[in-house]
N, C-alpha and C positions, 0 to 999 in steps of 0.2 A: 348407124346413128347411135345406137346404144353403146357401142364401143367408145365413141368419141366422148359421150356424156360421162362415162365411167372414168375416162382419163382426166377430164376436166375436174371431176369431183376429187380424184386422188391428188391432183396437183394442188387443189385448194386446201385440202387437209394438211398436206406436207408443208405448205407455206404457213399455215396457222401454227403448226407445231414448231416451226423454225422461229417464228416471231416470238412465240411463247418462251422458247429456250433462251433467246437473247434477252428477254425481259427479266427472266429469273437470274441470269448471270449478272446483269447490272444491279439488280436488287441485292444479290449476295455480296457484290463488291461494296455496296453502300453500307450494308450491315457490318461487314468486316472492318470497314474504315471507322464506323461509329463505335466499334467495340474497344477501340483504344481509349485509355483513360487520359484525360487532360490533366496535366500537372504543371506546376511552376517550380523552377529549380533555382538554386543558388550554388555558387562555386566555393568549394573549401579552399581557404587561403592560409598561408603561413604568417603568423603574427608573433611578435615578442610578448610573452606573457610572464608576469611575475609569478614565481613559484612560492605561493603562500600556503603554509600549513597551519592547521589549528590544533591546539592542545588544550585539554580541559584540566582544571585543577580547582582547589579550594583556597579561598583567602585565609591567611593566617596572620597572627600578630608578628611583627618583625622580631621582637624578643618576648619571651614568656618566662617569668620567674615564679616558681612555686615556693612560697616562703614559709619555713617551718623551723622549730628549734631542733637541735641535733640530739636531743634526749627527751624522754617522756616527761612532760611537765604540765601542771595545771595552768590554764589560761586565765589570767587575772582580768584583762580588759582588751578588747579589740577596738581600735580607734577609727576604723573605716568601714564603709558599707560598699556593696557592689555598685559600680558606676562612679565612684569617687575618683577624681583626678589626683594623683600623688606625685611627689617629686623624689628624686634620688636622695637617699639618706633620711627620708621621713620615717618616724616611728609609727609602725602600723599596729603593733600589739605589744602588750606588757604581760610577761609571764609571772606566775606566783613566785614570791621570793623565799618561801619557807625553806626549801632545800639549800638555797644560797646562803641564807642566814645561818643555818645549822653547820654548813661546811665551813663558813667563815670562823665561827666560834671554835670548831675543832682545829682549824689551822692555827689560830692564835695559841691554843693550848699546847699544840705540838711545838710551835716555835719557842714558847717559854720553856718547855722541857728540854729542848735542844740547847738553849743557852745555859741551863743549869748543868747539864752533863758535860758541857765543854770544859768547865772548871774541874769536874771530876776526872775528865780525861787527862787534863794537864797534871793533876795530882796523882795520876796512876790508879785512881779508885775504880775505874771501869776500863774495859778493853776497847780497842779501836773498832772492833766488830760491832759492839753494842752501840757505839756512837754512829757508825755508818748505817745501821738498821734504822735508827730513829731519823737520821738525816734523809733516808729514802722515803720514809713516811711523810716527812715534811714536804718533799718535792712532789710526791703524788697528790697530797692534799692541796698544794698550791695550784697544780694543774687543774684539779677538779673545780676549785673556786673560780679560776679564770674562765673555764668553760661555762660554768653556770652564769657568770657575770655577762659573758657574751650572749647568752641566750635569754637574759632577762628582758631585753628589748629587741623586737624583731623590726628591722628597718628595710626599706625598699632599696635594692641596688640600682634600680632604673626609674626614670620618670615614665609614667603611663597611667593606665586605668585599672582599677580593681575589677576583675572579671569573675571572681569567686570568693566567697567567705563561707567556710565549712563548719564553723563552730560558733557558739555563743559564749559570753562571759561566764567563767566558772567551769567550762568543760575541760576534760582531760585530753590533751593532745594525743591523737592516735595515728592512723595510717595516712589520712588525707592532709594536704597542706593547710595551714591556718588560713592564709589568703593567697590569691594568685593575682599578680600584676602583669599586665600586657602592654607592650609598647605598640601603639597603633598608628604612629606617624613616623615612617611610612608603614604600609602593610606589605606582605610578600605572598607570592603564589609559587608553589612547587609543581613543575610539569616534567614529564618524561619524553625525551626527544630521541628519534631513531639515531642509531650510532653512525649512519652514513653522513649525518649532518654535523658530526662532532667538529670538523675543521671550520665550519661556517659560523658556529655560535661563539661569540666573543663577549667578554665582560664589557659593559657599557653599551651594548647593542640595544637599539630602541625597538619596542614591540607594541602592537595594538592589543588592548584588553577590552573584552566585552563582558558585562555582567547581566545576568537574567533579571536582576532587580531593577536595572536601569537600561531597558532595551533600546532606547533612543539616544544613548550617550556612549561615546567612545572614550576610552582612557588610554593614556600613553604610559607604558611601563618601561623599565630598564633592566637588562640582564645584570644581576648583582653577583651571582656566583654560578660557576660551571663546575659540577662535581667531577673529580679527576678519574673516576672509574666507570666502566660500562657493565650493566647488569647482564650476566651471561645467559640468563633465562629469557629475558624480554628483549635483549639486544637494544636497550635504551640507556640513556644517561640522564641524570637529574639536573635540572636547571632552575635556579631560584630567580624570580622576577620581582622587583620592588615596584610599588605603586604609590605615588604621593597621595597623602590623605589629610591635607591640611584642614579641610572642612568636615572631616570625620564621617563622611557619607558612606564610605566603604567599611563594612563590618566583617570581622573574622567569621568564617563559616559560609559566606556567600559563594555560590558557584560561579566560576570564571572560565572564560575561553580566551586563550592567548594565541594571537596570530603572529607568526614569524615569517618574514620574507627572506629567503635564502639566495635567490638568483633570478635572473631574467633569461628565459630559454625560448627559442623559436618553437612554436607548436602550431599544429593544424587547428583552425577554428571554423565552426559552422554555426548557422543561426539556430537558436533554441527551438524554432518551429519545425526543424527537420527531425528532431529527436522524438522517438515514440517509446512507450513503455509497454512491455509485455504484461498482460493481466495475470495476476497471481504469482508474479516473480519480480525480481529487481532488474531483469534484463532490459537494457536500452538498445534500440536499434534504429537504423535509418534506411532509406531506399536510395541507393546509388544508381543513377541513370547512365546507361552505356548503350549506344547504338539503338536507342528507342526502346530499351527494355529496362525495367526496374529490378534491381538486385537487392534483396534484403540482407543487410550487413549488421551484425552485432557490434556495438562500439563500447569502448571503455572511456569514460569521461573524466576530465579533471575538474578544474575550477569553472564556475560560471562567471563570465565577465560581461556585465551589461546584459545584452540580449543574445549573447553568443556563449557557446560551450567550447572549452578546450578539449580536444580529442587526443587521447593517449594511444589508441589503436582502433583499427577498423575502417578508417577513412584516410585517403592520401590527398596530398596537395593537388589542387585543380580538379578533384572529383566533383561531379555535379550531384547534388543531393536534392530530393524532392522536399519542398516546403509548403506546398498546397496541393490538394487532391489526394492526399495520402490515405484517406479513409477507404478508398476503393482499391488500394494497391495490395498485391500479394507478390511473392517472389516470382520472378519471370513474367510479370504482367507487361504487355506492350503499352507504351505510353505515347502521348503526343504533347510535346513541350509548347507551352503558351507563354507569351510575354506578360 
């Protein structure tokens, strides 16, 4: 009897252990299934994307003239102030006439002497060399008078705005220009473009211009001049862009960004929600989902178009990228895709 009881007890224990093991297996399977991270995905697609590049520059006057006499003279009167609008040919300043008057008197005296010795030369009273020496003095004096006459009035060669006045009436002209006149209709922007785009930049090409001063306004500019050489150090070439400025709202010195569209190229595009940023660096990465596993991939991004990024490298067409649930992902994390 004791033997039978012992056998029954051992069978009961074995059954309990077996049931317990089956329960743990099911529980483990549930935990393993629940350890998968639920994610939502989007498919990387190929799209035609405008290749737009941005270049920064500073607004300049279309033409700038620094107006000064060609010799050191005292300034008699300046007729304009900074901000004045002037026309081409307008007299901006009058220089002191003292030197001009003295040179004119000297020239008249020499001319009279020359007439007198002409008769002496004919009579043989003086040599040809003496006559030629005086004639040279007359020529030199005439040139001096003409130069002084040209410098008595300083005129503007262009229509524009006076942007600088460096002297007051009565000052002696020195190193700085007396006044500076700038043409501001239109204005221009000088930018440096990579040499690889040299064949694509043409005179007359339309570009978009943005100014920090007017962040909500876009301006349309035109390529006015493409410089014919490439800088061998920077591997860039200079491009001058003109900007209409009839309302005079654009001022020289403003910071400008010039956008140029060179081509339309098929590129891989992914939603912006898929792109993550590594803290403490500029690295951008995504999680590509393959066979239920998340793979962390560094990506090189191009332009942002709406709510998508152009991808230059790191993601291929038709790759599935995680767009939700990414906060729990690490490289090689098992995932469960949800709709």
